[in-house]
N, CA, C and O atoms as a GROMACS GRO file, in nm:
protein
  544
    1MET      N    1   0.083  -0.116   0.000
    1MET     CA    2   0.000   0.000   0.000
    1MET      C    3   0.089   0.124   0.000
    1MET      O    4   0.192   0.128   0.067
    2VAL      N    5   0.048   0.223  -0.076
    2VAL     CA    6   0.116   0.352  -0.078
    2VAL      C    7   0.022   0.455  -0.017
    2VAL      O    8  -0.092   0.468  -0.061
    3VAL      N    9   0.069   0.526   0.083
    3VAL     CA   10  -0.008   0.634   0.145
    3VAL      C   11   0.038   0.764   0.083
    3VAL      O   12   0.155   0.801   0.093
    4LYS      N   13  -0.055   0.835   0.017
    4LYS     CA   14  -0.022   0.963  -0.046
    4LYS      C   15  -0.016   1.072   0.060
    4LYS      O   16  -0.106   1.085   0.144
    5VAL      N   17   0.091   1.151   0.057
    5VAL     CA   18   0.108   1.264   0.149
    5VAL      C   19   0.133   1.388   0.064
    5VAL      O   20   0.226   1.391  -0.017
    6SER      N   21   0.050   1.490   0.083
    6SER     CA   22   0.062   1.615   0.007
    6SER      C   23   0.177   1.699   0.060
    6SER      O   24   0.206   1.699   0.180
    7THR      N   25   0.242   1.771  -0.032
    7THR     CA   26   0.350   1.860   0.008
    7THR      C   27   0.345   1.988  -0.075
    7THR      O   28   0.299   1.988  -0.189
    8SER      N   29   0.393   2.095  -0.015
    8SER     CA   30   0.406   2.222  -0.087
    8SER      C   31   0.550   2.246  -0.132
    8SER      O   32   0.575   2.330  -0.218
    9ASP      N   33   0.644   2.173  -0.072
    9ASP     CA   34   0.787   2.192  -0.101
    9ASP      C   35   0.854   2.055  -0.099
    9ASP      O   36   0.886   2.002   0.007
   10MET      N   37   0.873   2.000  -0.217
   10MET     CA   38   0.922   1.863  -0.228
   10MET      C   39   1.059   1.845  -0.161
   10MET      O   40   1.078   1.748  -0.088
   11LEU      N   41   1.152   1.935  -0.183
   11LEU     CA   42   1.286   1.918  -0.125
   11LEU      C   43   1.282   1.925   0.028
   11LEU      O   44   1.352   1.848   0.094
   12ARG      N   45   1.203   2.015   0.083
   12ARG     CA   46   1.189   2.023   0.229
   12ARG      C   47   1.129   1.892   0.283
   12ARG      O   48   1.174   1.840   0.385
   13SER      N   49   1.027   1.840   0.216
   13SER     CA   50   0.963   1.716   0.261
   13SER      C   51   1.056   1.596   0.249
   13SER      O   52   1.057   1.510   0.337
   14ILE      N   53   1.132   1.589   0.141
   14ILE     CA   54   1.230   1.480   0.128
   14ILE      C   55   1.330   1.488   0.242
   14ILE      O   56   1.365   1.385   0.301
   15GLY      N   57   1.376   1.607   0.275
   15GLY     CA   58   1.469   1.624   0.387
   15GLY      C   59   1.408   1.579   0.518
   15GLY      O   60   1.477   1.516   0.599
   16PHE      N   61   1.282   1.609   0.541
   16PHE     CA   62   1.214   1.569   0.664
   16PHE      C   63   1.196   1.418   0.670
   16PHE      O   64   1.237   1.354   0.767
   17TYR      N   65   1.135   1.360   0.568
   17TYR     CA   66   1.102   1.217   0.571
   17TYR      C   67   1.227   1.129   0.564
   17TYR      O   68   1.232   1.024   0.628
   18CYS      N   69   1.326   1.169   0.487
   18CYS     CA   70   1.448   1.088   0.476
   18CYS      C   71   1.548   1.124   0.586
   18CYS      O   72   1.603   1.035   0.652
   19GLY      N   73   1.572   1.252   0.605
   19GLY     CA   74   1.674   1.295   0.700
   19GLY      C   75   1.638   1.277   0.846
   19GLY      O   76   1.724   1.246   0.927
   20ILE      N   77   1.511   1.297   0.880
   20ILE     CA   78   1.469   1.287   1.020
   20ILE      C   79   1.399   1.154   1.050
   20ILE      O   80   1.428   1.090   1.151
   21LEU      N   81   1.307   1.114   0.962
   21LEU     CA   82   1.228   0.992   0.990
   21LEU      C   83   1.292   0.864   0.940
   21LEU      O   84   1.249   0.756   0.979
   22GLY      N   85   1.393   0.873   0.856
   22GLY     CA   86   1.465   0.753   0.813
   22GLY      C   87   1.408   0.682   0.692
   22GLY      O   88   1.440   0.565   0.669
   23CYS      N   89   1.325   0.749   0.613
   23CYS     CA   90   1.275   0.689   0.489
   23CYS      C   91   1.386   0.688   0.384
   23CYS      O   92   1.484   0.762   0.395
   24THR      N   93   1.370   0.604   0.284
   24THR     CA   94   1.462   0.604   0.170
   24THR      C   95   1.384   0.626   0.042
   24THR      O   96   1.272   0.577   0.026
   25MET      N   97   1.444   0.700  -0.049
   25MET     CA   98   1.380   0.726  -0.178
   25MET      C   99   1.392   0.605  -0.268
   25MET      O  100   1.495   0.538  -0.271
   26ASP      N  101   1.285   0.579  -0.343
   26ASP     CA  102   1.286   0.476  -0.446
   26ASP      C  103   1.282   0.549  -0.580
   26ASP      O  104   1.175   0.584  -0.630
   27ASP      N  105   1.400   0.573  -0.637
   27ASP     CA  106   1.414   0.656  -0.757
   27ASP      C  107   1.338   0.601  -0.878
   27ASP      O  108   1.314   0.675  -0.973
   28ARG      N  109   1.300   0.475  -0.875
   28ARG     CA  110   1.229   0.418  -0.989
   28ARG      C  111   1.096   0.488  -1.016
   28ARG      O  112   1.046   0.485  -1.128
   29TYR      N  113   1.040   0.550  -0.913
   29TYR     CA  114   0.907   0.608  -0.927
   29TYR      C  115   0.906   0.760  -0.911
   29TYR      O  116   0.801   0.819  -0.887
   30THR      N  117   1.022   0.822  -0.923
   30THR     CA  118   1.031   0.968  -0.911
   30THR      C  119   0.979   1.035  -1.038
   30THR      O  120   1.013   0.995  -1.150
   31ILE      N  121   0.896   1.137  -1.018
   31ILE     CA  122   0.850   1.223  -1.127
   31ILE      C  123   0.887   1.365  -1.085
   31ILE      O  124   0.822   1.422  -0.998
   32ASN      N  125   0.989   1.421  -1.146
   32ASN     CA  126   1.038   1.554  -1.111
   32ASN      C  127   0.993   1.649  -1.221
   32ASN      O  128   1.068   1.675  -1.315
   33ALA      N  129   0.872   1.701  -1.210
   33ALA     CA  130   0.812   1.783  -1.314
   33ALA      C  131   0.901   1.901  -1.350
   33ALA      O  132   0.935   1.984  -1.265
   34ASN      N  133   0.939   1.908  -1.475
   34ASN     CA  134   1.024   2.015  -1.528
   34ASN      C  135   1.159   2.027  -1.458
   34ASN      O  136   1.225   2.130  -1.468
   35LYS      N  137   1.200   1.922  -1.388
   35LYS     CA  138   1.326   1.921  -1.312
   35LYS      C  139   1.329   2.033  -1.208
   35LYS      O  140   1.436   2.077  -1.167
   36LYS      N  141   1.212   2.080  -1.166
   36LYS     CA  142   1.201   2.188  -1.068
   36LYS      C  143   1.111   2.150  -0.951
   36LYS      O  144   1.077   2.235  -0.869
   37TRP      N  145   1.073   2.023  -0.941
   37TRP     CA  146   0.981   1.978  -0.836
   37TRP      C  147   0.852   2.060  -0.838
   37TRP      O  148   0.799   2.097  -0.734
   38ASP      N  149   0.802   2.087  -0.959
   38ASP     CA  150   0.677   2.161  -0.976
   38ASP      C  151   0.556   2.077  -0.936
   38ASP      O  152   0.568   1.962  -0.894
   39THR      N  153   0.439   2.139  -0.949
   39THR     CA  154   0.313   2.070  -0.923
   39THR      C  155   0.309   1.938  -1.001
   39THR      O  156   0.352   1.930  -1.116
   40ASN      N  157   0.257   1.837  -0.935
   40ASN     CA  158   0.245   1.700  -0.987
   40ASN      C  159   0.375   1.622  -0.981
   40ASN      O  160   0.382   1.511  -1.035
   41SER      N  161   0.479   1.676  -0.917
   41SER     CA  162   0.599   1.596  -0.893
   41SER      C  163   0.565   1.490  -0.788
   41SER      O  164   0.473   1.508  -0.707
   42TYR      N  165   0.640   1.382  -0.790
   42TYR     CA  166   0.610   1.268  -0.703
   42TYR      C  167   0.740   1.197  -0.665
   42TYR      O  168   0.830   1.183  -0.747
   43VAL      N  169   0.746   1.153  -0.540
   43VAL     CA  170   0.859   1.073  -0.493
   43VAL      C  171   0.802   0.960  -0.408
   43VAL      O  172   0.718   0.981  -0.321
   44GLN      N  173   0.850   0.839  -0.436
   44GLN     CA  174   0.812   0.726  -0.350
   44GLN      C  175   0.918   0.708  -0.243
   44GLN      O  176   1.037   0.699  -0.273
   45LEU      N  177   0.873   0.704  -0.117
   45LEU     CA  178   0.961   0.685  -0.003
   45LEU      C  179   0.924   0.556   0.068
   45LEU      O  180   0.807   0.528   0.091
   46ASN      N  181   1.025   0.476   0.101
   46ASN     CA  182   1.003   0.351   0.172
   46ASN      C  183   1.047   0.368   0.317
   46ASN      O  184   1.150   0.428   0.346
   47TYR      N  185   0.966   0.313   0.407
   47TYR     CA  186   0.999   0.312   0.549
   47TYR      C  187   0.997   0.168   0.595
   47TYR      O  188   0.896   0.099   0.580
   48THR      N  189   1.108   0.121   0.652
   48THR     CA  190   1.120  -0.017   0.697
   48THR      C  191   1.150  -0.018   0.846
   48THR      O  192   1.239   0.053   0.892
   49THR      N  193   1.075  -0.100   0.921
   49THR     CA  194   1.096  -0.111   1.065
   49THR      C  195   1.207  -0.211   1.095
   49THR      O  196   1.256  -0.280   1.006
   50ASP      N  197   1.246  -0.217   1.221
   50ASP     CA  198   1.346  -0.315   1.264
   50ASP      C  199   1.299  -0.458   1.242
   50ASP      O  200   1.381  -0.549   1.230
   51ASP      N  201   1.167  -0.480   1.237
   51ASP     CA  202   1.110  -0.612   1.213
   51ASP      C  203   1.092  -0.641   1.065
   51ASP      O  204   1.027  -0.739   1.029
   52HIS      N  205   1.147  -0.555   0.978
   52HIS     CA  206   1.142  -0.569   0.834
   52HIS      C  207   1.002  -0.550   0.777
   52HIS      O  208   0.973  -0.596   0.666
   53LEU      N  209   0.915  -0.482   0.852
   53LEU     CA  210   0.785  -0.443   0.800
   53LEU      C  211   0.807  -0.314   0.722
   53LEU      O  212   0.892  -0.233   0.757
   54GLN      N  213   0.730  -0.296   0.616
   54GLN     CA  214   0.753  -0.179   0.532
   54GLN      C  215   0.620  -0.114   0.496
   54GLN      O  216   0.519  -0.181   0.474
   55PHE      N  217   0.623   0.019   0.489
   55PHE     CA  218   0.514   0.088   0.424
   55PHE      C  219   0.574   0.195   0.333
   55PHE      O  220   0.691   0.231   0.346
   56VAL      N  221   0.492   0.243   0.242
   56VAL     CA  222   0.539   0.333   0.138
   56VAL      C  223   0.460   0.464   0.145
   56VAL      O  224   0.337   0.464   0.157
   57ILE      N  225   0.533   0.573   0.139
   57ILE     CA  226   0.473   0.706   0.133
   57ILE      C  227   0.495   0.760  -0.008
   57ILE      O  228   0.605   0.754  -0.061
   58GLY      N  229   0.390   0.812  -0.066
   58GLY     CA  230   0.400   0.879  -0.195
   58GLY      C  231   0.390   1.029  -0.174
   58GLY      O  232   0.280   1.082  -0.161
   59LEU      N  233   0.504   1.098  -0.170
   59LEU     CA  234   0.503   1.244  -0.158
   59LEU      C  235   0.457   1.302  -0.290
   59LEU      O  236   0.514   1.272  -0.395
   60TYR      N  237   0.355   1.385  -0.284
   60TYR     CA  238   0.297   1.441  -0.406
   60TYR      C  239   0.286   1.591  -0.392
   60TYR      O  240   0.223   1.641  -0.299
   61LYS      N  241   0.346   1.663  -0.485
   61LYS     CA  242   0.346   1.811  -0.483
   61LYS      C  243   0.212   1.859  -0.538
   61LYS      O  244   0.195   1.872  -0.659
   62ASP      N  245   0.118   1.886  -0.447
   62ASP     CA  246  -0.012   1.935  -0.489
   62ASP      C  247  -0.063   2.050  -0.401
   62ASP      O  248  -0.180   2.088  -0.410
   63LEU      N  249   0.025   2.104  -0.318
   63LEU     CA  250  -0.011   2.219  -0.234
   63LEU      C  251   0.072   2.340  -0.275
   63LEU      O  252   0.188   2.327  -0.316
   64ASP      N  253   0.014   2.457  -0.264
   64ASP     CA  254   0.090   2.580  -0.285
   64ASP      C  255   0.156   2.628  -0.158
   64ASP      O  256   0.259   2.696  -0.162
   65GLN      N  257   0.098   2.591  -0.044
   65GLN     CA  258   0.151   2.627   0.087
   65GLN      C  259   0.107   2.520   0.186
   65GLN      O  260   0.013   2.446   0.159
   66PRO      N  261   0.174   2.512   0.301
   66PRO     CA  262   0.134   2.411   0.400
   66PRO      C  263  -0.011   2.433   0.446
   66PRO      O  264  -0.064   2.544   0.438
   67TYR      N  265  -0.074   2.326   0.492
   67TYR     CA  266  -0.205   2.339   0.554
   67TYR      C  267  -0.193   2.439   0.669
   67TYR      O  268  -0.089   2.446   0.734
   68SER      N  269  -0.298   2.516   0.693
   68SER     CA  270  -0.292   2.619   0.796
   68SER      C  271  -0.284   2.561   0.936
   68SER      O  272  -0.234   2.627   1.027
   69SER      N  273  -0.332   2.439   0.955
   69SER     CA  274  -0.322   2.372   1.084
   69SER      C  275  -0.323   2.221   1.062
   69SER      O  276  -0.354   2.173   0.953
   70VAL      N  277  -0.289   2.148   1.166
   70VAL     CA  278  -0.289   2.002   1.158
   70VAL      C  279  -0.433   1.954   1.157
   70VAL      O  280  -0.510   1.993   1.245
   71PRO      N  281  -0.473   1.869   1.060
   71PRO     CA  282  -0.610   1.818   1.057
   71PRO      C  283  -0.642   1.741   1.186
   71PRO      O  284  -0.556   1.675   1.243
   72GLN      N  285  -0.766   1.750   1.230
   72GLN     CA  286  -0.808   1.682   1.352
   72GLN      C  287  -0.854   1.538   1.327
   72GLN      O  288  -0.876   1.464   1.422
   73ASN      N  289  -0.870   1.499   1.202
   73ASN     CA  290  -0.906   1.360   1.170
   73ASN      C  291  -0.860   1.329   1.029
   73ASN      O  292  -0.800   1.413   0.962
   74GLY      N  293  -0.887   1.209   0.983
   74GLY     CA  294  -0.846   1.168   0.850
   74GLY      C  295  -0.735   1.065   0.857
   74GLY      O  296  -0.708   1.010   0.964
   75THR      N  297  -0.670   1.039   0.745
   75THR     CA  298  -0.564   0.940   0.736
   75THR      C  299  -0.441   0.990   0.811
   75THR      O  300  -0.395   1.102   0.790
   76VAL      N  301  -0.387   0.904   0.898
   76VAL     CA  302  -0.268   0.940   0.975
   76VAL      C  303  -0.169   0.825   0.968
   76VAL      O  304  -0.184   0.727   1.040
   77PRO      N  305  -0.067   0.835   0.880
   77PRO     CA  306   0.033   0.729   0.874
   77PRO      C  307   0.103   0.711   1.009
   77PRO      O  308   0.136   0.809   1.076
   78SER      N  309   0.125   0.586   1.047
   78SER     CA  310   0.189   0.554   1.175
   78SER      C  311   0.325   0.491   1.150
   78SER      O  312   0.336   0.393   1.077
   79PHE      N  313   0.426   0.546   1.211
   79PHE     CA  314   0.561   0.493   1.203
   79PHE      C  315   0.585   0.403   1.323
   79PHE      O  316   0.582   0.450   1.436
   80LEU      N  317   0.609   0.273   1.299
   80LEU     CA  318   0.644   0.182   1.407
   80LEU      C  319   0.790   0.203   1.441
   80LEU      O  320   0.877   0.195   1.354
   81VAL      N  321   0.817   0.231   1.568
   81VAL     CA  322   0.953   0.259   1.613
   81VAL      C  323   0.988   0.164   1.727
   81VAL      O  324   0.899   0.120   1.800
   82PRO      N  325   1.117   0.132   1.745
   82PRO     CA  326   1.157   0.040   1.853
   82PRO      C  327   1.154   0.103   1.992
   82PRO      O  328   1.142   0.032   2.091
   83ASP      N  329   1.166   0.236   2.000
   83ASP     CA  330   1.169   0.304   2.129
   83ASP      C  331   1.098   0.439   2.112
   83ASP      O  332   1.158   0.536   2.066
   84VAL      N  333   0.971   0.443   2.151
   84VAL     CA  334   0.891   0.562   2.128
   84VAL      C  335   0.944   0.683   2.206
   84VAL      O  336   0.936   0.796   2.156
   85GLN      N  337   0.997   0.662   2.325
   85GLN     CA  338   1.051   0.774   2.402
   85GLN      C  339   1.175   0.832   2.335
   85GLN      O  340   1.190   0.954   2.327
   86ALA      N  341   1.264   0.747   2.286
   86ALA     CA  342   1.383   0.795   2.216
   86ALA      C  343   1.344   0.870   2.089
   86ALA      O  344   1.405   0.972   2.056
   87PHE      N  345   1.244   0.820   2.018
   87PHE     CA  346   1.198   0.886   1.895
   87PHE      C  347   1.135   1.022   1.928
   87PHE      O  348   1.158   1.120   1.857
   88TYR      N  349   1.057   1.027   2.034
   88TYR     CA  350   0.998   1.152   2.082
   88TYR      C  351   1.109   1.253   2.112
   88TYR      O  352   1.101   1.370   2.072
   89ASN      N  353   1.211   1.208   2.182
   89ASN     CA  354   1.324   1.296   2.216
   89ASN      C  355   1.396   1.345   2.092
   89ASN      O  356   1.432   1.462   2.083
   90LEU      N  357   1.418   1.255   1.995
   90LEU     CA  358   1.484   1.292   1.869
   90LEU      C  359   1.404   1.400   1.796
   90LEU      O  360   1.460   1.500   1.753
   91LEU      N  361   1.273   1.379   1.783
   91LEU     CA  362   1.191   1.478   1.714
   91LEU      C  363   1.192   1.612   1.788
   91LEU      O  364   1.194   1.717   1.725
   92SER      N  365   1.192   1.607   1.920
   92SER     CA  366   1.199   1.730   2.000
   92SER      C  367   1.327   1.807   1.970
   92SER      O  368   1.324   1.928   1.948
   93VAL      N  369   1.439   1.736   1.968
   93VAL     CA  370   1.569   1.798   1.941
   93VAL      C  371   1.572   1.857   1.799
   93VAL      O  372   1.631   1.962   1.776
   94GLU      N  373   1.508   1.787   1.705
   94GLU     CA  374   1.506   1.832   1.565
   94GLU      C  375   1.408   1.946   1.541
   94GLU      O  376   1.402   2.001   1.431
   95GLY      N  377   1.330   1.982   1.643
   95GLY     CA  378   1.235   2.092   1.630
   95GLY      C  379   1.107   2.055   1.557
   95GLY      O  380   1.036   2.143   1.508
   96VAL      N  381   1.077   1.926   1.549
   96VAL     CA  382   0.956   1.879   1.483
   96VAL      C  383   0.836   1.911   1.572
   96VAL      O  384   0.844   1.900   1.695
   97GLY      N  385   0.726   1.951   1.512
   97GLY     CA  386   0.605   1.981   1.587
   97GLY      C  387   0.543   1.855   1.644
   97GLY      O  388   0.497   1.769   1.570
   98ILE      N  389   0.541   1.844   1.776
   98ILE     CA  390   0.482   1.729   1.845
   98ILE      C  391   0.348   1.775   1.902
   98ILE      O  392   0.339   1.878   1.968
   99ASP      N  393   0.243   1.696   1.874
   99ASP     CA  394   0.107   1.738   1.904
   99ASP      C  395   0.044   1.669   2.023
   99ASP      O  396  -0.071   1.698   2.056
  100SER      N  397   0.115   1.579   2.089
  100SER     CA  398   0.060   1.512   2.208
  100SER      C  399   0.174   1.457   2.292
  100SER      O  400   0.288   1.444   2.246
  101ASP      N  401   0.142   1.424   2.415
  101ASP     CA  402   0.234   1.348   2.498
  101ASP      C  403   0.229   1.202   2.450
  101ASP      O  404   0.148   1.168   2.364
  102ILE      N  405   0.313   1.118   2.506
  102ILE     CA  406   0.307   0.975   2.475
  102ILE      C  407   0.185   0.916   2.544
  102ILE      O  408   0.163   0.937   2.664
  103ILE      N  409   0.106   0.843   2.468
  103ILE     CA  410  -0.021   0.788   2.514
  103ILE      C  411  -0.010   0.636   2.521
  103ILE      O  412   0.048   0.574   2.432
  104LEU      N  413  -0.065   0.575   2.626
  104LEU     CA  414  -0.071   0.430   2.641
  104LEU      C  415  -0.206   0.382   2.591
  104LEU      O  416  -0.309   0.439   2.626
  105ASN      N  417  -0.206   0.278   2.509
  105ASN     CA  418  -0.327   0.220   2.453
  105ASN      C  419  -0.325   0.071   2.481
  105ASN      O  420  -0.221   0.007   2.466
  106THR      N  421  -0.438   0.013   2.520
  106THR     CA  422  -0.447  -0.131   2.546
  106THR      C  423  -0.560  -0.190   2.463
  106THR      O  424  -0.672  -0.140   2.465
  107SER      N  425  -0.528  -0.296   2.388
  107SER     CA  426  -0.629  -0.361   2.304
  107SER      C  427  -0.726  -0.443   2.389
  107SER      O  428  -0.704  -0.461   2.509
  108ASP      N  429  -0.830  -0.492   2.328
  108ASP     CA  430  -0.931  -0.572   2.396
  108ASP      C  431  -0.874  -0.699   2.458
  108ASP      O  432  -0.929  -0.751   2.555
  109VAL      N  433  -0.763  -0.749   2.403
  109VAL     CA  434  -0.705  -0.874   2.455
  109VAL      C  435  -0.577  -0.849   2.534
  109VAL      O  436  -0.503  -0.944   2.564
  110GLY      N  437  -0.549  -0.723   2.569
  110GLY     CA  438  -0.440  -0.694   2.660
  110GLY      C  439  -0.307  -0.653   2.599
  110GLY      O  440  -0.211  -0.633   2.673
  111TYR      N  441  -0.299  -0.641   2.466
  111TYR     CA  442  -0.175  -0.593   2.405
  111TYR      C  443  -0.170  -0.441   2.418
  111TYR      O  444  -0.273  -0.374   2.407
  112THR      N  445  -0.050  -0.388   2.440
  112THR     CA  446  -0.038  -0.243   2.458
  112THR      C  447   0.056  -0.183   2.355
  112THR      O  448   0.144  -0.249   2.300
  113ASP      N  449   0.035  -0.056   2.332
  113ASP     CA  450   0.129   0.022   2.252
  113ASP      C  451   0.136   0.161   2.312
  113ASP      O  452   0.045   0.206   2.383
  114HIS      N  453   0.246   0.227   2.283
  114HIS     CA  454   0.266   0.366   2.322
  114HIS      C  455   0.277   0.446   2.192
  114HIS      O  456   0.344   0.404   2.098
  115PHE      N  457   0.212   0.561   2.187
  115PHE     CA  458   0.216   0.640   2.065
  115PHE      C  459   0.203   0.789   2.096
  115PHE      O  460   0.161   0.828   2.205
  116PHE      N  461   0.239   0.870   1.998
  116PHE     CA  462   0.216   1.014   2.006
  116PHE      C  463   0.198   1.069   1.866
  116PHE      O  464   0.242   1.010   1.767
  117PHE      N  465   0.132   1.183   1.859
  117PHE     CA  466   0.106   1.250   1.733
  117PHE      C  467   0.209   1.360   1.710
  117PHE      O  468   0.251   1.428   1.803
  118PHE      N  469   0.250   1.375   1.584
  118PHE     CA  470   0.338   1.483   1.544
  118PHE      C  471   0.299   1.523   1.402
  118PHE      O  472   0.207   1.464   1.345
  119HIS      N  473   0.365   1.621   1.345
  119HIS     CA  474   0.330   1.662   1.208
  119HIS      C  475   0.454   1.699   1.128
  119HIS      O  476   0.559   1.735   1.182
  120ASP      N  477   0.437   1.689   0.996
  120ASP     CA  478   0.546   1.722   0.905
  120ASP      C  479   0.543   1.872   0.874
  120ASP      O  480   0.456   1.943   0.924
  121PRO      N  481   0.636   1.921   0.792
  121PRO     CA  482   0.642   2.065   0.763
  121PRO      C  483   0.517   2.122   0.693
  121PRO      O  484   0.495   2.242   0.695
  122ASP      N  485   0.436   2.034   0.632
  122ASP     CA  486   0.312   2.080   0.568
  122ASP      C  487   0.190   2.060   0.658
  122ASP      O  488   0.077   2.076   0.613
  123ASN      N  489   0.213   2.026   0.785
  123ASN     CA  490   0.109   2.002   0.884
  123ASN      C  491   0.027   1.876   0.858
  123ASN      O  492  -0.087   1.866   0.903
  124ASN      N  493   0.083   1.779   0.784
  124ASN     CA  494   0.019   1.648   0.774
  124ASN      C  495   0.037   1.578   0.907
  124ASN      O  496   0.148   1.572   0.959
  125ALA      N  497  -0.071   1.524   0.962
  125ALA     CA  498  -0.066   1.454   1.090
  125ALA      C  499   0.002   1.318   1.072
  125ALA      O  500  -0.023   1.247   0.975
  126LEU      N  501   0.088   1.282   1.168
  126LEU     CA  502   0.161   1.155   1.169
  126LEU      C  503   0.159   1.098   1.311
  126LEU      O  504   0.133   1.171   1.408
  127VAL      N  505   0.186   0.969   1.323
  127VAL     CA  506   0.192   0.902   1.453
  127VAL      C  507   0.321   0.822   1.462
  127VAL      O  508   0.364   0.762   1.364
  128ALA      N  509   0.382   0.823   1.579
  128ALA     CA  510   0.492   0.730   1.611
  128ALA      C  511   0.436   0.632   1.712
  128ALA      O  512   0.372   0.672   1.809
  129ARG      N  513   0.461   0.503   1.690
  129ARG     CA  514   0.401   0.400   1.774
  129ARG      C  515   0.501   0.290   1.803
  129ARG      O  516   0.575   0.245   1.715
  130GLN      N  517   0.503   0.247   1.928
  130GLN     CA  518   0.584   0.133   1.971
  130GLN      C  519   0.490   0.026   2.025
  130GLN      O  520   0.417   0.049   2.121
  131ASN      N  521   0.490  -0.092   1.961
  131ASN     CA  522   0.413  -0.205   2.011
  131ASN      C  523   0.493  -0.267   2.124
  131ASN      O  524   0.610  -0.300   2.107
  132MET      N  525   0.429  -0.284   2.239
  132MET     CA  526   0.497  -0.336   2.356
  132MET      C  527   0.482  -0.488   2.363
  132MET      O  528   0.381  -0.542   2.318
  133PRO      N  529   0.580  -0.557   2.420
  133PRO     CA  530   0.571  -0.702   2.435
  133PRO      C  531   0.450  -0.736   2.523
  133PRO      O  532   0.421  -0.667   2.620
  134HIS      N  533   0.382  -0.844   2.487
  134HIS     CA  534   0.265  -0.887   2.564
  134HIS      C  535   0.313  -0.960   2.690
  134HIS      O  536   0.400  -1.047   2.684
  135VAL      N  537   0.254  -0.923   2.802
  135VAL     CA  538   0.287  -0.986   2.930
  135VAL      C  539   0.162  -1.063   2.975
  135VAL      O  540   0.053  -1.007   2.986
  136ASP      N  541   0.180  -1.193   3.002
  136ASP     CA  542   0.067  -1.275   3.047
  136ASP      C  543   0.050  -1.264   3.196
  136ASP      O  544  -0.041  -1.325   3.253
   0.00000   0.00000   0.00000
């Protein structure tokens, strides 16, 4: 599955997703409109967890400017991380907008995860999540 993420500035978004979040570009699917990252440019970014799970982000240049605020609902890509507190600290140091404290969630059968909301430079909402080992 590819999750489309809108951007107003392709180079800034590539720097954020690759430089801070650890995504890698898949050049096979790059569309660099007019070699200027104009409207309709596209970059496929792959994100792989320590467990070798992968999801794909499709950065698409379709905004003239960032969203005025972080959306309160809608699609929110979640990055699985091995240590949610360390990731929270990293984003804080990098000056990334963090929108919540770390939250504990427990499933109906007792599995837990820790997560928090943050946003990219275009105010797209994102989540960092750590699945915790199940304790019987």
